[in-house]
C-alpha positions in Angstrom: 0.0 0.0 0.0 1.6 3.3 -1.0 1.3 6.5 1.0 -1.2 8.3 -1.3 -3.6 5.4 -1.0 -3.2 5.3 2.8 -3.8 9.0 3.1 -6.8 8.9 0.8 -8.3 6.0 2.7 -7.9 7.5 6.2 -7.5 11.2 5.9 -11.0 12.1 4.7 -12.8 10.1 7.5 -10.6 11.7 10.1 -11.2 15.2 8.7 -15.0 14.5 8.4 -15.2 13.3 12.0 -13.3 16.4 13.3 -15.6 18.6 11.2 -18.7 16.9 12.6 -17.4 17.1 16.2 -16.7 20.9 15.7 -20.2 21.4 14.3 -21.8 19.5 17.3 -19.8 21.6 19.7 -20.9 24.8 17.9 -24.6 23.7 18.1 -24.4 22.8 21.8 -22.7 26.1 22.7 -25.3 28.0 20.7 -28.1 26.2 22.4 -26.6 26.9 25.8 -26.5 30.6 25.0 -30.1 30.6 23.8 -31.3 28.7 26.9 -29.5 31.2 29.2 -31.3 34.1 27.5 -34.6 32.3 27.7 -34.1 31.6 31.4 -33.3 35.2 32.1 -36.4 36.3 30.2 -38.5 33.8 32.0 -37.2 35.0 35.4 -38.2 38.6 34.5 -41.6 37.5 33.4 -42.2 35.4 36.5 -41.1 38.4 38.7 -43.5 40.7 36.9 -46.3 38.1 37.3 -45.6 37.7 41.0 -45.9 41.5 41.5 -49.1 41.6 39.5 -50.6 38.7 41.6 -49.6 40.5 44.8 -51.4 43.7 43.6 -54.5 41.7 42.6 -54.5 39.9 45.9 -54.3 43.3 47.7 -57.2 44.7 45.6 -59.3 41.6 46.2 -58.7 41.9 49.9 -59.8 45.5 49.8 -63.0 44.6 47.9 -63.8 41.9 50.5 -63.5 44.5 53.2 -65.7 46.9 51.4 -68.3 44.2 50.7 -68.3 43.2 54.4 -68.7 46.8 55.5 -71.7 47.1 53.1 -73.3 44.0 54.5 -72.9 45.2 58.1 -74.7 48.4 57.3 
């Protein structure tokens, strides 16, 4: 077996495997960045919803007090 045939037989599969490994790493890194951004957005949304729920709870409590005062009169 001469050197050219040996390189031709083994070089392309090695280069292809390295290329695929690099591509997989790129996709995983990109996915991690996207997930980190989505988690940050979700955290902000959850915080805003929690604040809104607290305000709604406060309003409902006030309405209950008003309704009870009207019933007592």
